C-alpha positions as CSV (number, residue, x, y, z in Angstrom):
1,M,-41.1,18.4,-54.3
2,R,-41.2,17.3,-50.5
3,I,-44.4,17.2,-48.9
4,I,-43.7,17.4,-44.9
5,I,-46.1,15.9,-42.4
6,S,-46.5,15.7,-38.6
7,P,-47.5,11.9,-37.7
8,A,-50.7,11.2,-35.1
9,K,-50.3,10.0,-31.7
10,K,-53.1,7.2,-31.8
11,M,-51.5,4.5,-34.2
12,V,-52.9,1.2,-35.1
13,V,-52.2,-1.9,-37.1
14,D,-53.7,-2.7,-40.4
15,T,-51.6,-5.6,-42.2
16,D,-54.2,-5.8,-45.2
17,S,-55.2,-2.2,-46.5
18,F,-52.1,-1.8,-48.1
19,A,-48.2,-3.9,-49.2
20,V,-45.5,-2.2,-47.0
21,D,-42.9,-0.9,-49.4
22,G,-39.7,-1.7,-47.6
23,L,-38.3,-0.9,-43.9
24,P,-37.7,3.0,-42.5
25,V,-34.1,4.5,-43.8
26,F,-33.4,4.8,-40.1
27,L,-34.0,2.2,-38.2
28,E,-30.6,1.7,-37.0
29,Q,-31.5,5.1,-35.5
30,T,-35.2,3.8,-34.1
31,E,-33.4,0.5,-32.4
32,R,-32.0,3.0,-30.3
33,L,-34.5,4.9,-29.4
34,K,-36.5,1.4,-28.6
35,A,-33.9,0.3,-26.9
36,A,-33.5,3.1,-24.5
37,L,-37.1,3.6,-24.1
38,Q,-37.0,-0.4,-22.7
39,G,-34.7,0.6,-20.4
40,M,-36.7,2.9,-18.9
41,S,-39.3,1.7,-15.6
42,P,-43.2,2.2,-16.5
43,A,-43.2,5.5,-14.1
44,E,-40.7,7.0,-15.8
45,L,-42.5,5.7,-19.5
46,Q,-45.7,7.8,-17.9
47,A,-43.6,10.4,-17.2
48,L,-41.6,10.8,-20.5
49,W,-45.2,10.6,-22.3
50,K,-46.8,12.4,-20.4
51,C,-50.0,10.6,-21.0
52,N,-53.1,8.8,-18.5
53,D,-52.9,5.6,-16.8
54,A,-54.5,3.6,-19.5
55,I,-53.1,5.1,-22.6
56,A,-49.2,4.4,-20.6
57,K,-50.5,0.5,-19.8
58,L,-51.2,0.0,-23.8
59,N,-47.9,1.7,-24.7
60,V,-45.4,-0.5,-22.1
61,E,-46.7,-3.6,-23.3
62,R,-46.4,-2.4,-26.6
63,L,-42.9,-1.5,-25.8
64,S,-42.4,-4.7,-24.3
65,A,-43.3,-6.8,-27.5
66,M,-42.0,-4.2,-30.4
67,D,-40.4,-5.8,-33.7
68,L,-39.7,-3.3,-36.0
69,R,-39.0,-5.9,-38.9
70,R,-42.2,-8.1,-38.1
71,R,-46.2,-7.5,-38.7
72,L,-45.9,-3.9,-39.8
73,T,-48.6,-1.1,-40.6
74,P,-47.9,1.2,-43.6
75,A,-47.3,4.7,-42.5
76,I,-49.8,6.5,-44.2
77,V,-52.7,3.7,-42.5
78,S,-50.7,3.3,-39.3
79,Y,-51.6,6.6,-38.0
80,E,-55.0,7.6,-37.5
81,G,-55.2,11.7,-36.8
82,I,-57.4,14.0,-37.9
83,Q,-55.0,15.0,-40.8
84,Y,-55.0,11.4,-41.8
85,Q,-58.6,11.6,-41.8
86,Y,-59.0,14.0,-44.1
87,M,-55.8,13.1,-46.5
88,A,-58.1,9.3,-47.0
89,P,-55.0,7.8,-48.6
90,G,-58.0,4.4,-48.5
91,V,-60.0,5.7,-50.7
92,M,-57.4,7.0,-53.3
93,E,-56.6,6.0,-57.2
94,T,-53.5,4.3,-57.4
95,A,-52.0,7.4,-59.1
96,Q,-52.6,9.6,-56.0
97,L,-50.9,6.9,-53.8
98,D,-47.8,6.7,-56.3
99,Y,-47.9,10.9,-55.9
100,L,-47.4,10.3,-52.2
101,R,-44.4,7.8,-52.3
102,E,-43.3,10.7,-54.7
103,H,-43.8,13.1,-52.2
104,L,-45.3,13.1,-49.1
105,R,-42.9,12.5,-46.2
106,I,-43.9,11.8,-42.6
107,L,-41.3,13.3,-39.5
108,S,-41.4,10.8,-36.8
109,G,-39.5,11.2,-32.9
110,F,-39.5,7.6,-33.2
111,Y,-38.9,6.8,-37.2
112,G,-37.3,10.2,-38.1
113,L,-38.9,10.6,-41.3
114,L,-40.6,8.0,-43.5
115,R,-41.9,7.1,-46.6
116,P,-45.7,6.9,-46.9
117,F,-45.1,2.8,-47.4
118,D,-42.2,2.3,-45.0
119,G,-43.4,-0.6,-42.6
120,V,-44.3,0.6,-39.3
121,T,-45.2,-0.4,-35.8
122,P,-47.2,1.4,-32.7
123,Y,-45.2,3.1,-30.9
124,R,-45.6,6.5,-28.2
125,L,-42.5,9.2,-28.8
126,E,-43.1,12.9,-29.6
127,M,-40.5,14.3,-31.0
128,Q,-40.5,17.4,-28.0
129,A,-40.5,14.5,-25.6
130,K,-36.8,15.4,-23.7
131,L,-35.2,11.8,-24.2
132,S,-31.4,11.2,-23.8
133,V,-30.1,8.6,-26.0
134,D,-26.3,8.3,-26.9
135,G,-25.6,11.6,-25.2
136,H,-27.8,13.5,-26.8
137,R,-30.0,16.0,-25.2
138,D,-32.9,15.2,-26.6
139,L,-34.6,14.0,-29.6
140,Y,-33.8,17.8,-31.7
141,D,-30.4,16.8,-30.7
142,F,-30.1,13.1,-31.7
143,W,-32.1,14.2,-35.2
144,G,-29.9,16.9,-35.4
145,D,-29.5,17.0,-39.2
146,T,-30.2,14.4,-40.4
147,L,-33.7,14.3,-40.9
148,A,-33.1,17.6,-43.2
149,Q,-29.7,16.6,-44.7
150,L,-31.8,13.5,-46.8
151,L,-34.5,15.8,-47.8
152,A,-32.5,18.2,-49.5
153,A,-30.7,15.3,-51.4
154,E,-33.9,14.5,-52.6
155,T,-35.3,18.0,-53.3
156,D,-34.9,21.4,-53.8
157,F,-38.7,22.5,-52.5
158,V,-40.3,21.6,-49.2
159,L,-43.8,22.6,-48.5
160,N,-44.3,22.0,-44.7
161,L,-47.6,21.0,-43.5
162,A,-46.0,20.0,-40.5
163,S,-46.9,21.4,-36.8
164,K,-44.4,23.6,-35.5
165,E,-42.7,21.2,-33.1
166,Y,-41.9,18.7,-36.2
167,S,-40.9,21.1,-38.6
168,R,-38.3,22.5,-35.8
169,A,-36.3,18.8,-36.7
170,V,-36.0,20.4,-40.6
171,E,-35.7,23.8,-41.2
172,P,-32.8,24.8,-39.0
173,H,-30.9,22.7,-40.8
174,L,-31.3,22.6,-44.9
175,P,-28.9,24.6,-47.3
176,K,-30.2,27.9,-47.9
177,S,-30.8,26.0,-51.4
178,V,-33.7,24.4,-50.5
179,R,-37.2,26.5,-50.7
180,F,-39.0,26.0,-47.2
181,L,-42.4,27.2,-47.7
182,T,-45.0,26.7,-44.3
183,C,-48.6,27.4,-45.2
184,T,-51.2,28.8,-42.5
185,F,-54.8,28.4,-42.3
186,G,-56.3,30.1,-40.5
187,E,-59.4,32.7,-40.0
188,W,-58.9,36.5,-39.9
189,K,-60.1,38.0,-36.5
190,D,-59.5,41.0,-34.3
191,G,-56.9,42.6,-36.8
192,K,-54.9,39.1,-37.5
193,V,-55.0,35.7,-38.2
194,I,-55.7,32.5,-35.8
195,E,-55.0,29.2,-36.1
196,K,-57.3,26.9,-34.3
197,G,-55.8,23.7,-33.8
198,T,-58.7,20.8,-35.6
199,M,-59.1,23.6,-38.4
200,C,-55.5,23.1,-39.4
201,K,-54.7,19.7,-38.8
202,M,-58.2,19.3,-41.2
203,A,-56.7,21.7,-43.5
204,R,-53.5,20.5,-43.5
205,G,-55.0,16.6,-44.5
206,Q,-56.9,18.3,-47.4
207,M,-54.4,20.1,-48.5
208,V,-52.2,16.7,-49.2
209,R,-55.4,15.0,-50.8
210,W,-55.6,17.8,-53.1
211,L,-52.7,18.1,-54.4
212,A,-52.7,14.0,-55.0
213,E,-55.5,14.7,-57.1
214,N,-54.4,17.2,-59.2
215,N,-50.1,16.1,-59.1
216,V,-48.9,19.4,-57.9
217,T,-45.2,19.4,-58.0
218,N,-45.1,23.2,-58.8
219,W,-45.2,25.8,-55.6
220,A,-46.7,28.3,-57.3
221,D,-49.9,26.2,-58.2
222,I,-50.5,25.0,-54.1
223,R,-51.7,28.6,-54.2
224,A,-54.7,27.7,-56.3
225,F,-56.1,25.3,-53.1
226,D,-59.7,26.1,-52.7
227,Q,-60.5,22.8,-50.4
228,L,-62.6,23.3,-47.0
229,G,-63.6,27.3,-47.9
230,Y,-59.6,28.4,-47.6
231,R,-58.3,30.9,-50.3
232,F,-54.7,32.1,-50.8
233,Q,-54.4,35.7,-49.6
234,P,-51.5,37.4,-51.4
235,E,-51.1,40.2,-49.0
236,L,-50.3,38.3,-46.3
237,S,-48.1,35.5,-47.8
238,N,-44.4,36.0,-48.9
239,E,-41.6,33.8,-50.1
240,S,-41.2,31.7,-47.3
241,H,-45.1,31.6,-45.9
242,D,-48.4,31.3,-47.8
243,V,-51.5,32.1,-45.9
244,F,-55.0,30.9,-46.2
245,L,-57.8,31.9,-44.4
246,K,-61.4,30.5,-44.2
247,S,-63.8,32.5,-46.7
248,G,-66.2,35.4,-45.2
249,T,-63.2,35.7,-42.3
């Protein structure tokens, strides 16, 4: 089993909490993306990033001094989004961290596919960014089936806890021999499932933590997830989609 999750926009440098296991698999491709970004003007970068002046200034400075091989932070603690706060790797036990090493993969527009303890440096590049590199029209085209091929070489079951923006870089390219199961976390309202961004991120992070705590490796056992008030809904689920609703909704 491999669990895929999205990255977060906000990143930090933390070289003290955990040691880095190694470098990302697709560092050669990342170097090409870095060169393309460094060839753009600050105004072009801000337009690509779709951010305010302060965030643009910070990331232009990061980009100008970027080193992909030194002073690196393990990916799992580099991202600071809500999902990662609920995952809380900083307080996990060794066995749970080892579970993440084996089963968790982080999708990234810049790095492609990351293992939790791959060393990364702060960057800004969302998968849906309209960046043309090496004749490719965007990052989906740039990465192509590369990420899916690596996952398929590792497992025959992918648990998708990533957003649509990121899972789109994997799902269409997986061979039929690999089962792809997406989890939805929502509320029942007006006869349909409603997903709320913040709540989804919380639930995804909590599920990763729960999976690690319970050493879950069988797809059927995922349906026992009952954290943050969510319960599995068999009548709304199917072979490729598990739906969890907040209790009482």
